[in-house]
C-alpha positions as a Markdown table, in Angstrom:
| # | Residue | x | y | z |
|---|---|---|---|---|
| 1 | Met | 17.3 | 4.0 | 19.8 |
| 2 | Ile | 16.9 | 4.6 | 16.1 |
| 3 | Asp | 16.1 | 8.2 | 14.9 |
| 4 | Ala | 12.8 | 7.4 | 13.2 |
| 5 | Glu | 12.8 | 10.5 | 10.9 |
| 6 | His | 16.4 | 9.8 | 9.8 |
| 7 | Trp | 15.6 | 6.1 | 9.2 |
| 8 | Leu | 12.5 | 6.9 | 7.2 |
| 9 | Glu | 14.3 | 9.4 | 5.0 |
| 10 | Arg | 17.2 | 7.0 | 4.4 |
| 11 | Tyr | 15.0 | 4.0 | 3.5 |
| 12 | His | 12.7 | 6.1 | 1.4 |
| 13 | Arg | 15.7 | 6.9 | -0.7 |
| 14 | Gln | 16.9 | 3.3 | -0.6 |
| 15 | Met | 13.5 | 2.1 | -1.9 |
| 16 | Asp | 13.8 | 4.6 | -4.8 |
| 17 | Ala | 17.3 | 3.2 | -5.6 |
| 18 | Trp | 16.2 | -0.5 | -5.3 |
| 19 | Ile | 13.3 | 0.1 | -7.7 |
| 20 | Ala | 15.3 | 2.1 | -10.2 |
| 21 | Asn | 18.1 | -0.5 | -10.3 |
| 22 | Asp | 15.6 | -3.4 | -10.5 |
| 23 | Leu | 13.8 | -2.1 | -13.5 |
| 24 | Gln | 16.9 | -1.1 | -15.5 |
| 25 | Arg | 17.1 | -4.0 | -17.9 |
| 26 | Pro | 16.3 | -4.6 | -21.6 |
| 27 | Ala | 12.9 | -6.1 | -22.4 |
| 28 | Gly | 13.0 | -6.6 | -26.2 |
| 29 | Leu | 9.5 | -6.5 | -27.6 |
| 30 | Gly | 8.2 | -5.4 | -24.2 |
| 31 | Glu | 10.4 | -2.3 | -23.9 |
| 32 | Arg | 7.4 | 0.1 | -24.2 |
| 33 | Val | 5.7 | -1.8 | -21.4 |
| 34 | Leu | 8.8 | -1.7 | -19.3 |
| 35 | Glu | 9.1 | 2.0 | -19.9 |
| 36 | Ala | 5.5 | 2.4 | -18.6 |
| 37 | Met | 6.3 | 0.2 | -15.6 |
| 38 | Arg | 9.3 | 2.4 | -14.8 |
| 39 | Tyr | 7.3 | 5.6 | -15.3 |
| 40 | Ser | 4.9 | 4.7 | -12.5 |
| 41 | Ala | 7.2 | 2.7 | -10.2 |
| 42 | Asn | 9.8 | 5.5 | -10.3 |
| 43 | Ala | 7.2 | 8.3 | -9.7 |
| 44 | Gly | 8.0 | 8.5 | -6.0 |
| 45 | Gly | 5.1 | 8.7 | -3.6 |
| 46 | Lys | 5.1 | 7.9 | 0.1 |
| 47 | Arg | 6.6 | 4.4 | -0.3 |
| 48 | Leu | 4.4 | 3.6 | 2.7 |
| 49 | Arg | 4.0 | -0.1 | 2.2 |
| 50 | Pro | 7.6 | -1.1 | 1.6 |
| 51 | Leu | 8.6 | 1.1 | 4.5 |
| 52 | Leu | 6.1 | -0.8 | 6.6 |
| 53 | Val | 7.8 | -4.1 | 5.5 |
| 54 | Leu | 11.2 | -2.8 | 6.6 |
| 55 | Ala | 9.8 | -1.3 | 9.9 |
| 56 | Ala | 8.0 | -4.5 | 10.7 |
| 57 | Gly | 11.3 | -6.3 | 10.0 |
| 58 | Arg | 12.8 | -4.2 | 12.8 |
| 59 | Tyr | 9.9 | -5.2 | 15.0 |
| 60 | Val | 10.6 | -8.9 | 14.5 |
| 61 | Gly | 14.4 | -8.7 | 14.3 |
| 62 | Val | 15.0 | -8.9 | 10.5 |
| 63 | Ala | 17.6 | -6.5 | 9.0 |
| 64 | Glu | 16.5 | -4.2 | 6.2 |
| 65 | Asp | 18.8 | -5.7 | 3.5 |
| 66 | Arg | 17.2 | -9.1 | 3.9 |
| 67 | Leu | 13.8 | -7.6 | 3.1 |
| 68 | Arg | 14.7 | -5.9 | -0.2 |
| 69 | Leu | 12.8 | -8.4 | -2.3 |
| 70 | Pro | 9.5 | -8.4 | -0.3 |
| 71 | Ala | 9.6 | -4.6 | -0.1 |
| 72 | Leu | 9.9 | -4.4 | -3.9 |
| 73 | Ala | 7.1 | -7.0 | -4.2 |
| 74 | Ile | 4.7 | -4.9 | -2.0 |
| 75 | Glu | 5.5 | -1.7 | -3.9 |
| 76 | Tyr | 5.0 | -3.3 | -7.3 |
| 77 | Ile | 1.6 | -4.7 | -6.3 |
| 78 | His | 0.6 | -1.3 | -4.9 |
| 79 | Thr | 1.8 | 0.5 | -8.1 |
| 80 | Tyr | 0.0 | -1.9 | -10.4 |
| 81 | Ser | -3.2 | -1.3 | -8.4 |
| 82 | Leu | -2.8 | 2.4 | -8.9 |
| 83 | Ile | -2.3 | 2.1 | -12.6 |
| 84 | His | -5.4 | 0.0 | -13.0 |
| 85 | Asp | -7.4 | 2.1 | -10.5 |
| 86 | Asp | -6.7 | 5.3 | -12.6 |
| 87 | Leu | -8.0 | 3.7 | -15.9 |
| 88 | Pro | -11.2 | 5.1 | -17.5 |
| 89 | Ala | -13.1 | 1.9 | -16.7 |
| 90 | Met | -12.3 | 2.4 | -13.0 |
| 91 | Asp | -11.8 | 5.9 | -11.4 |
| 92 | Asp | -10.8 | 7.7 | -14.7 |
| 93 | Asp | -8.1 | 9.9 | -13.1 |
| 94 | Asp | -5.8 | 12.1 | -15.1 |
| 95 | Trp | -3.1 | 12.8 | -12.4 |
| 96 | Arg | -1.1 | 10.7 | -10.0 |
| 97 | Arg | 1.8 | 11.8 | -7.9 |
| 98 | Gly | 1.9 | 15.2 | -9.7 |
| 99 | Arg | 2.2 | 13.6 | -13.2 |
| 100 | Pro | -0.2 | 12.4 | -15.8 |
| 101 | Thr | -1.5 | 9.0 | -15.1 |
| 102 | Asn | 0.0 | 6.0 | -16.8 |
| 103 | His | -2.7 | 5.6 | -19.4 |
| 104 | Lys | -2.5 | 9.3 | -20.2 |
| 105 | Met | 1.1 | 8.9 | -21.1 |
| 106 | Phe | 1.1 | 5.5 | -22.7 |
| 107 | Gly | -2.5 | 4.7 | -23.7 |
| 108 | Glu | -4.9 | 2.3 | -22.0 |
| 109 | Ala | -3.5 | -0.9 | -23.5 |
| 110 | Val | 0.1 | -0.3 | -22.5 |
| 111 | Ala | -1.1 | 0.9 | -19.0 |
| 112 | Ile | -3.0 | -2.4 | -18.5 |
| 113 | Leu | 0.1 | -4.4 | -19.5 |
| 114 | Ala | 2.3 | -2.3 | -17.3 |
| 115 | Gly | 0.1 | -3.1 | -14.3 |
| 116 | Asp | 0.1 | -6.7 | -15.3 |
| 117 | Gly | 3.9 | -6.6 | -15.6 |
| 118 | Leu | 4.4 | -5.2 | -12.1 |
| 119 | Leu | 2.0 | -7.7 | -10.5 |
| 120 | Asn | 3.9 | -10.6 | -12.1 |
| 121 | Glu | 7.3 | -9.0 | -11.1 |
| 122 | Ala | 6.1 | -8.9 | -7.5 |
| 123 | Phe | 5.6 | -12.6 | -7.3 |
| 124 | Ala | 8.9 | -13.2 | -9.2 |
| 125 | Lys | 10.6 | -11.2 | -6.4 |
| 126 | Met | 8.9 | -13.3 | -3.7 |
| 127 | Ala | 9.9 | -16.5 | -5.4 |
| 128 | Glu | 13.6 | -15.4 | -5.4 |
| 129 | Leu | 13.5 | -15.6 | -1.6 |
| 130 | Val | 13.6 | -19.4 | -1.8 |
| 131 | Asp | 17.3 | -19.0 | -2.4 |
| 132 | Ser | 17.7 | -16.7 | 0.6 |
| 133 | Thr | 18.4 | -17.3 | 4.3 |
| 134 | Phe | 14.7 | -17.6 | 5.0 |
| 135 | Ala | 13.3 | -21.2 | 5.3 |
| 136 | Ala | 11.8 | -22.3 | 2.0 |
| 137 | Leu | 8.5 | -23.3 | 3.7 |
| 138 | His | 8.1 | -19.9 | 5.3 |
| 139 | Val | 8.8 | -18.2 | 1.9 |
| 140 | Leu | 6.1 | -20.3 | 0.3 |
| 141 | Asp | 3.7 | -19.5 | 3.1 |
| 142 | Ala | 4.4 | -15.8 | 2.8 |
| 143 | Leu | 4.0 | -16.0 | -1.0 |
| 144 | Arg | 0.6 | -17.7 | -0.6 |
| 145 | Arg | -0.6 | -15.2 | 2.0 |
| 146 | Leu | 0.5 | -12.3 | -0.1 |
| 147 | Ala | -1.4 | -13.7 | -3.1 |
| 148 | His | -4.6 | -13.9 | -1.0 |
| 149 | Ala | -4.1 | -10.3 | 0.3 |
| 150 | Ser | -3.7 | -9.0 | -3.3 |
| 151 | Gly | -6.3 | -11.2 | -4.9 |
| 152 | Ile | -10.0 | -11.9 | -4.8 |
| 153 | Asp | -10.0 | -12.3 | -1.0 |
| 154 | Gly | -8.3 | -8.9 | -0.5 |
| 155 | Leu | -7.4 | -6.0 | -2.7 |
| 156 | Ile | -9.4 | -7.0 | -5.7 |
| 157 | Ala | -12.4 | -7.8 | -3.6 |
| 158 | Gly | -12.1 | -4.3 | -2.1 |
| 159 | Gln | -11.8 | -2.7 | -5.5 |
| 160 | Ala | -14.9 | -4.5 | -6.7 |
| 161 | Gly | -16.8 | -3.5 | -3.6 |
| 162 | Asp | -15.7 | 0.1 | -4.1 |
| 163 | Leu | -17.1 | 0.1 | -7.6 |
| 164 | Ala | -20.3 | -1.6 | -6.6 |
| 165 | Ala | -20.9 | 1.1 | -3.9 |
| 166 | Glu | -20.9 | 4.0 | -6.4 |
| 167 | His | -24.2 | 5.8 | -6.6 |
| 168 | His | -25.5 | 3.6 | -3.7 |
| 169 | Asp | -26.2 | 4.2 | 0.0 |
| 170 | Val | -24.1 | 1.8 | 2.1 |
| 171 | Ala | -24.0 | 1.2 | 5.8 |
| 172 | Leu | -20.9 | 2.1 | 7.8 |
| 173 | Asp | -19.9 | -1.5 | 8.4 |
| 174 | Ala | -20.2 | -2.3 | 4.7 |
| 175 | Leu | -17.9 | 0.6 | 3.9 |
| 176 | Glu | -15.4 | -0.6 | 6.6 |
| 177 | Ala | -15.4 | -4.0 | 5.0 |
| 178 | Val | -14.7 | -2.5 | 1.5 |
| 179 | His | -11.8 | -0.5 | 2.8 |
| 180 | Ala | -10.4 | -3.2 | 5.0 |
| 181 | Ser | -9.9 | -5.1 | 1.7 |
| 182 | Lys | -9.2 | -2.4 | -0.8 |
| 183 | Thr | -6.6 | -0.5 | 1.3 |
| 184 | Gly | -6.1 | -2.6 | 4.4 |
| 185 | Ala | -5.3 | -6.0 | 3.0 |
| 186 | Leu | -2.0 | -4.9 | 1.3 |
| 187 | Ile | -1.1 | -2.8 | 4.4 |
| 188 | Gln | -1.7 | -5.9 | 6.6 |
| 189 | Ala | 0.5 | -8.0 | 4.2 |
| 190 | Ala | 3.2 | -5.4 | 4.3 |
| 191 | Cys | 3.3 | -5.4 | 8.1 |
| 192 | Gln | 3.1 | -9.2 | 8.4 |
| 193 | Leu | 5.5 | -10.3 | 5.7 |
| 194 | Pro | 8.6 | -10.3 | 7.9 |
| 195 | Ala | 6.8 | -12.3 | 10.6 |
| 196 | Trp | 5.6 | -14.8 | 8.0 |
| 197 | Leu | 9.1 | -15.2 | 6.7 |
| 198 | Met | 10.4 | -15.9 | 10.2 |
| 199 | Gly | 7.5 | -18.2 | 11.0 |
| 200 | Asn | 6.7 | -15.9 | 14.0 |
| 201 | Glu | 2.9 | -16.3 | 14.4 |
| 202 | Ser | 2.6 | -14.4 | 17.7 |
| 203 | Ala | 4.3 | -11.3 | 16.1 |
| 204 | Ser | 2.1 | -11.8 | 13.0 |
| 205 | Ala | -1.0 | -11.7 | 15.1 |
| 206 | Arg | 0.0 | -8.4 | 16.8 |
| 207 | Leu | 1.1 | -6.9 | 13.4 |
| 208 | Glu | -2.2 | -8.0 | 11.9 |
| 209 | Arg | -4.2 | -6.1 | 14.5 |
| 210 | Phe | -1.9 | -3.1 | 14.2 |
| 211 | Ala | -2.2 | -3.1 | 10.4 |
| 212 | Trp | -6.0 | -3.5 | 10.4 |
| 213 | His | -6.5 | -0.3 | 12.4 |
| 214 | Phe | -3.6 | 1.4 | 10.5 |
| 215 | Gly | -5.3 | 0.6 | 7.2 |
| 216 | Leu | -8.7 | 2.0 | 8.3 |
| 217 | Ala | -7.1 | 5.2 | 9.7 |
| 218 | Phe | -5.1 | 5.7 | 6.5 |
| 219 | Gln | -8.2 | 5.2 | 4.3 |
| 220 | Ile | -10.4 | 7.6 | 6.4 |
| 221 | Val | -7.7 | 10.3 | 6.1 |
| 222 | Asp | -7.6 | 9.6 | 2.3 |
| 223 | Asp | -11.3 | 10.2 | 2.1 |
| 224 | Ile | -11.0 | 13.4 | 4.1 |
| 225 | Leu | -8.2 | 14.7 | 2.0 |
| 226 | Asn | -10.2 | 14.0 | -1.2 |
| 227 | Val | -12.7 | 16.6 | 0.2 |
| 228 | Val | -10.4 | 19.2 | 1.9 |
| 229 | Gly | -6.9 | 18.5 | 0.5 |
| 230 | Asp | -4.8 | 20.7 | -1.7 |
| 231 | Ala | -4.5 | 19.1 | -5.1 |
| 232 | Ala | -1.1 | 20.8 | -5.7 |
| 233 | Val | 0.2 | 19.3 | -2.5 |
| 234 | Met | -1.4 | 15.9 | -3.1 |
| 235 | Gly | -0.2 | 15.5 | -6.7 |
| 236 | Lys | -3.7 | 14.3 | -7.8 |
| 237 | Ser | -7.2 | 15.6 | -8.3 |
| 238 | Thr | -9.4 | 16.3 | -5.3 |
| 239 | Gly | -13.2 | 16.1 | -5.2 |
| 240 | Thr | -13.2 | 12.9 | -7.4 |
| 241 | Asp | -15.0 | 10.8 | -4.8 |
| 242 | Ala | -18.0 | 13.2 | -4.9 |
| 243 | His | -17.9 | 13.4 | -8.7 |
| 244 | Leu | -18.1 | 9.6 | -8.9 |
| 245 | Asp | -20.6 | 9.5 | -6.0 |
| 246 | Lys | -18.4 | 7.0 | -4.1 |
| 247 | Ala | -19.1 | 5.7 | -0.6 |
| 248 | Thr | -16.7 | 7.5 | 1.7 |
| 249 | Tyr | -16.5 | 8.3 | 5.4 |
| 250 | Pro | -17.2 | 12.0 | 5.0 |
| 251 | Lys | -20.2 | 11.2 | 2.9 |
| 252 | Leu | -21.6 | 8.8 | 5.5 |
| 253 | Val | -20.6 | 10.5 | 8.8 |
| 254 | Gly | -19.3 | 14.0 | 8.0 |
| 255 | Leu | -15.8 | 15.4 | 8.3 |
| 256 | Glu | -15.7 | 15.9 | 12.1 |
| 257 | Arg | -16.8 | 12.3 | 12.9 |
| 258 | Ser | -14.4 | 11.0 | 10.2 |
| 259 | Trp | -11.5 | 12.7 | 12.0 |
| 260 | Glu | -12.7 | 11.2 | 15.3 |
| 261 | Met | -12.7 | 7.7 | 13.7 |
| 262 | Ala | -9.3 | 8.1 | 12.2 |
| 263 | Arg | -7.9 | 9.1 | 15.6 |
| 264 | Tyr | -9.7 | 6.1 | 17.2 |
| 265 | His | -8.0 | 3.7 | 14.8 |
| 266 | Gln | -4.7 | 5.4 | 15.3 |
| 267 | Asp | -5.0 | 4.8 | 19.0 |
| 268 | Met | -6.1 | 1.2 | 18.6 |
| 269 | Ala | -3.2 | 0.5 | 16.2 |
| 270 | Arg | -0.7 | 1.9 | 18.8 |
| 271 | Gln | -2.2 | -0.3 | 21.5 |
| 272 | Ala | -2.0 | -3.4 | 19.3 |
| 273 | Leu | 1.8 | -3.5 | 19.3 |
| 274 | Gly | 2.1 | -3.6 | 23.0 |
| 275 | Glu | 4.8 | -1.6 | 24.9 |
| 276 | Asp | 7.3 | -4.3 | 25.7 |
| 277 | Val | 7.5 | -6.4 | 22.5 |
| 278 | Gly | 9.8 | -5.6 | 19.6 |
| 279 | Glu | 11.2 | -2.4 | 18.3 |
| 280 | Arg | 8.0 | -0.5 | 17.6 |
| 281 | Gly | 9.2 | 3.1 | 17.1 |
| 282 | Leu | 9.4 | 2.9 | 13.4 |
| 283 | Leu | 6.0 | 1.4 | 12.9 |
| 284 | Leu | 4.5 | 4.1 | 15.2 |
| 285 | Ala | 6.3 | 6.9 | 13.3 |
| 286 | Leu | 4.7 | 5.6 | 10.1 |
| 287 | Leu | 1.3 | 5.4 | 11.8 |
| 288 | Asp | 1.6 | 9.0 | 12.9 |
| 289 | Arg | 2.7 | 10.1 | 9.4 |
| 290 | Ala | -0.3 | 8.3 | 7.8 |
| 291 | Val | -2.8 | 10.2 | 10.0 |
| 292 | Glu | -1.1 | 13.6 | 10.1 |
| 293 | Arg | -0.2 | 13.8 | 6.4 |
| 294 | Lys | -1.4 | 16.5 | 4.0 |
| 295 | Ala | -1.1 | 14.3 | 0.9 |
């Protein structure tokens, strides 16, 4: 049996190395943009989504080295979304992962281009899989599904819903729908990518249910930490949701009920994987980390 903590530490470092190596190249006229891309992509963080890709690979029997490109793609999409989310037109944040946000370092125009660059790099990485050991049709299907998850049917829809909910009272089911897209869609894609690449629809369905509950648990804890978290530990400002009058779980149901809901989704995610199917220990370790975290 794999030592989950050792594996998570090892592949967290491996992701850092893969990203650093991948973005070390000349860019000519775009060098300033590439520098801004590197600034955010190399800033560390939890690497949750690419680790989910690799852990889900274990669940469906795909070795970690075969999933380098989709792991990079997922992390690039996530990082682009953070760069754009921090912009003055969005959440107007000054700090991310303990450092000034991208637009504070490079200006808004370069930050927008850096986000655009990472998003395009993500799909370039996915397209490179056509020359890999995965079936080309499965690669194209995975690429299509990832585009939907990160586009107007997924992450972007969630971001739009999040902005629209500012200064408005929203029902709990509407808030859940926003977060299932804003946070959950990319987490679901991360968990399902290995199954898509293998054409394993039964595993994909289990991983989809796991990731749906995982994403909601993660977002609820995020909302809680924005209220009670330590900014020094989190590496970003706290209290910003209240300042922007965002729709959040603590605002709607209070902190105690929010914790209850996070635990409920944690339990449901655990049940979704089943006990006798696949190597699930790594996914469960990431689930527990997501709920028990302080940042």
